[in-house]
C-alpha positions in Angstrom: 178.3 40.8 82.8 178.7 44.3 81.2 176.2 46.9 80.3 176.5 48.1 76.7 177.3 51.8 76.7 179.4 54.3 74.7 183.1 54.1 75.3 184.5 56.9 77.5 188.1 57.8 78.3 189.4 56.0 81.3 192.8 55.3 82.8 191.9 51.6 83.0 192.1 49.3 80.0 189.1 47.0 79.2 191.0 44.0 80.6 191.7 45.9 83.9 188.0 46.5 84.3 187.0 42.9 84.2 190.0 41.2 85.8 193.0 41.9 88.1 196.6 40.9 87.7 199.0 39.9 90.5 201.2 42.9 89.7 198.3 45.3 90.1 197.5 43.8 93.6 201.1 43.8 94.6 201.4 47.5 93.6 198.7 48.3 96.2 201.1 47.5 99.1 202.4 51.0 99.5 199.0 52.6 99.5 197.8 50.1 102.1 200.1 51.8 104.7 197.6 54.6 104.9 194.8 52.3 106.1 193.9 52.0 109.8 192.5 48.6 110.7 191.1 49.8 114.0 187.4 50.6 113.5 186.4 51.8 116.9 184.5 48.7 118.1 186.9 48.1 120.9 186.5 50.1 124.1 189.6 51.1 126.0 189.5 53.0 129.3 191.6 56.2 129.6 193.1 54.7 132.8 195.0 52.2 130.7 192.8 49.2 131.4 191.3 47.3 128.5 187.7 46.3 128.1 186.9 44.1 125.1 183.7 42.5 123.9 185.7 39.9 122.1 187.0 36.7 123.7 190.3 35.2 122.9 192.4 38.3 122.4 195.8 38.0 124.0 197.1 40.8 126.3 200.7 41.6 127.1 202.0 43.4 130.1 203.2 46.9 129.1 204.2 48.8 132.3 203.2 49.6 135.9 202.2 53.1 136.8 200.7 54.9 139.8 197.1 54.0 140.6 194.5 56.4 139.4 190.9 56.8 140.5 188.8 54.5 138.4 191.4 51.9 137.8 190.4 48.3 138.2 191.6 47.1 141.6 192.2 43.6 140.1 195.0 45.2 138.0 197.0 46.4 141.0 200.6 45.4 140.8 201.2 44.3 144.4 204.9 43.6 144.0 205.6 47.1 142.8 203.2 48.5 145.4 205.1 46.7 148.2 208.5 47.8 146.9 207.7 51.5 146.5 205.1 52.0 149.2 202.8 53.5 146.6 199.9 51.8 144.9 200.7 50.9 141.3 198.4 49.3 138.6 199.4 47.2 135.7 198.8 48.5 132.2 198.4 46.0 129.4 198.6 46.3 125.6 197.0 44.2 122.9 199.1 41.5 121.3 200.4 42.7 118.0 199.7 39.7 115.9 195.9 39.7 115.4 194.3 37.4 112.9 192.7 39.3 110.1 190.3 37.2 108.1 189.1 38.5 104.7 186.1 36.9 103.1 185.7 37.7 99.4 182.6 37.1 97.4 183.3 35.9 93.8 179.9 34.6 92.8 178.6 35.3 89.3 176.7 38.4 90.5 180.1 40.0 91.3 181.1 39.7 87.6 179.1 42.7 86.6 179.5 46.4 85.9 178.0 49.3 84.0 180.6 51.8 85.1 184.0 51.6 86.7 185.2 48.0 87.2 183.6 44.7 87.8 182.4 44.2 91.4 184.8 41.2 91.5 187.7 43.5 90.5 186.8 46.0 93.2 186.4 43.3 95.9 189.9 41.9 94.9 191.5 45.3 95.3 189.8 46.0 98.6 190.9 42.6 99.9 194.4 43.2 98.7 194.6 46.6 100.4 193.3 45.0 103.6 195.8 42.1 103.4 198.8 44.5 102.8 197.6 46.8 105.7 197.4 43.8 108.0 200.9 42.7 107.0 202.2 46.2 107.5 200.8 46.3 111.0 202.3 42.9 111.8 199.0 41.0 111.9 198.3 37.5 110.5 196.5 37.3 107.2 193.9 34.7 106.4 190.9 34.5 104.2 188.0 32.9 102.4 187.2 33.1 98.7 183.9 31.8 97.6 182.0 31.3 94.4 178.7 29.7 93.5 180.2 26.3 93.7 183.4 26.5 95.7 184.6 28.0 99.0 188.3 28.0 99.9 189.7 29.0 103.2 193.2 30.3 104.0 194.6 29.9 107.5 195.9 33.2 109.0 199.7 33.4 108.7 202.4 36.0 109.1 204.4 37.8 106.5 204.5 38.8 102.9 204.4 35.2 101.6 201.0 34.8 103.3 199.7 37.9 101.5 201.1 36.8 98.1 199.6 33.3 98.5 196.2 34.9 99.2 196.5 37.4 96.3 197.5 34.6 93.9 194.2 32.8 94.5 192.3 36.1 94.3 193.7 36.6 90.8 192.9 33.1 89.7 189.3 33.4 91.0 188.5 36.8 89.5 189.8 36.0 86.1 187.0 35.7 83.6 186.1 32.2 82.3 188.6 30.6 84.7 188.4 26.9 84.8 188.5 25.2 88.2 187.0 22.0 89.5 184.0 22.8 91.5 181.3 21.0 93.4 178.0 20.4 91.4 176.2 21.5 94.6 175.4 25.3 94.7 176.9 27.1 97.7 174.6 29.6 99.4 175.6 32.7 101.3 174.5 31.4 104.6 176.5 28.2 104.0 179.6 30.3 103.4 179.0 32.4 106.6 178.5 29.1 108.5 182.0 28.0 107.4 183.3 31.5 108.3 182.1 31.0 111.9 184.1 27.7 112.0 187.3 29.1 110.6 187.6 32.6 112.1 189.1 32.3 115.5 187.6 34.3 118.4 189.2 37.8 118.5 189.8 38.0 114.8 189.1 41.1 112.7 186.8 39.8 110.0 186.0 41.6 106.7 183.2 40.4 104.6 183.3 41.8 101.0 180.2 41.1 99.0 177.2 42.4 97.2 175.2 40.3 99.7 172.8 38.9 97.2 170.5 36.3 98.7 171.0 37.6 102.2 168.5 35.8 104.3 167.6 35.2 107.9 170.1 32.3 108.2 172.9 34.4 106.9 172.0 37.2 109.3 172.1 34.7 112.2 175.6 33.6 111.3 176.8 37.2 111.0 175.3 37.9 114.5 177.0 34.8 115.9 180.3 35.8 114.4 180.0 39.3 115.8 179.8 37.9 119.4 183.5 36.8 119.3 185.1 38.8 116.4 185.2 42.4 115.2 183.2 42.3 111.9 183.3 44.8 109.1 180.7 44.5 106.3 181.8 46.0 102.9 178.8 46.3 100.6 179.7 46.3 96.9 177.3 47.6 94.4 177.1 49.1 90.9 175.5 52.5 90.3 172.9 51.0 88.1 171.5 49.0 91.1 170.7 52.2 92.9 168.9 53.9 90.0 167.8 52.3 86.7 167.4 54.4 83.6 163.9 55.9 83.2 164.0 55.9 79.4 165.1 53.6 76.6 165.9 50.0 76.0 169.1 48.5 77.2 171.0 45.3 76.4 173.0 43.3 79.0 175.3 40.5 78.0 177.8 38.1 79.4 179.0 37.2 75.9 176.8 34.1 76.1 173.4 35.4 76.9 171.5 38.7 76.2 168.9 40.3 78.3 166.9 43.3 77.2 165.6 45.9 79.7 162.8 48.2 78.8 162.7 51.3 81.0 159.1 52.0 80.2 158.2 48.9 82.3 157.7 50.9 85.5 156.6 48.0 87.7 159.7 46.0 86.9 161.9 49.1 87.4 160.3 49.9 90.8 160.6 46.2 91.9 164.3 46.1 91.0 165.1 49.2 92.9 163.1 48.2 95.9 165.0 44.9 96.2 168.3 46.7 96.2 167.2 49.3 98.8 165.7 46.5 101.0 169.0 44.6 100.9 171.0 47.7 101.8 168.7 48.7 104.6 168.8 45.1 105.9 172.6 45.2 106.1 172.6 48.7 107.7 170.1 47.6 110.3 172.1 44.5 111.1 175.3 46.5 111.4 173.7 49.0 113.7 172.0 46.5 115.9 175.2 44.4 116.3 177.7 47.3 116.5 179.4 46.3 113.2 181.3 48.6 110.9 179.4 49.0 107.6 181.1 50.4 104.5 179.5 51.2 101.1 181.7 50.9 98.0 180.5 51.5 94.4 182.2 50.2 91.3 183.2 53.7 90.4 184.7 54.5 93.9 188.4 54.5 94.8 188.9 51.4 97.0 191.5 53.2 99.1 189.1 56.0 99.8 186.4 53.6 100.8 188.6 52.0 103.4 190.0 55.3 104.7 
C-alpha cells in the first residue's frame, strides 16, 4: 500500500521502491563484508575460557598456554603440564560454521510505505545483507519467509549457492501481486514463531525481521523460549508515518484495489493509532531488555547497511 504524495527526486525508481530484484540483492554482497554478526550476547573470559548461555555450540581446541589466575581448573591440559613441569590450560575457540537463521516477514502489512521503500523491500535488503555477511564469515545460512498464508523454511547450508537460493525466494515473495499457492488458513505471528523454535537449532544466530504486527503473549513466549538456546536479534521495521500521523488535512491510502481516507482532524483516531504503534515498540524493547536480546530499529527511509552496522 502506498501513501499518495507529491513526487520527489530519488535515486530509486518507483519499481525499486515496491519490489526487489535478484541483481540488487546480489549487489549487496560487497557491502555485507562490513557487517559484524557478533552482537555481544556471548560472554568470553579474558583468560581464554568460554562461557556461553547457548547450548549446542561446538568448541574446537586452539592452543595450550601457561595457567593464569582465574582459569577454570577443568581446562588444565594435564599432558602438557606433565611434559613441561608447568601448569598449562587449554584454550578453545568457537567453531567457525555457525547456523544463521533469518526469519523474514512478508505479510500484507509489510507491503506499505509513505516514504523510502516498502517495508517488504527493506526487510529483503536487510535479510540479504545478513545472508551475505554470514557467507563471508563462513557460517551456514538458513531462513524462514512467511506471509499471511504461507511459511517456508530453508535449512542452513554453506556457501554462495545457499545464499542465492534464499535470495531467489525473497525476490519471488516480495514481488507485488505474485501468485503462489497458499493455504486458505491464515498464519499468525505466534504460529510462525512456534515453527521457528522447531527449525532453528540450539546455538543458532537468529534474526527476526518484521513490523511485529499482532504481537501477542503467545508470540512473546515463543521468542523467550527461542532465546534460551539461540542468540536472537529483533529487527523492527516501521514507516515514519506510523510514528507520527499528519495533524492537518485529508489523506488517501490505496493498494490499487481499495481506497482508505484518513481525516487528520479526527484526533481520537489519530491518538489511538499512534498509541498502538508506541505500545508495540515498547513491548518489543521491554522483551529484548528482559531476555538480553539485540533490538534494532529500522525505518523505511533508513540505509539498511547503517541499521546493521
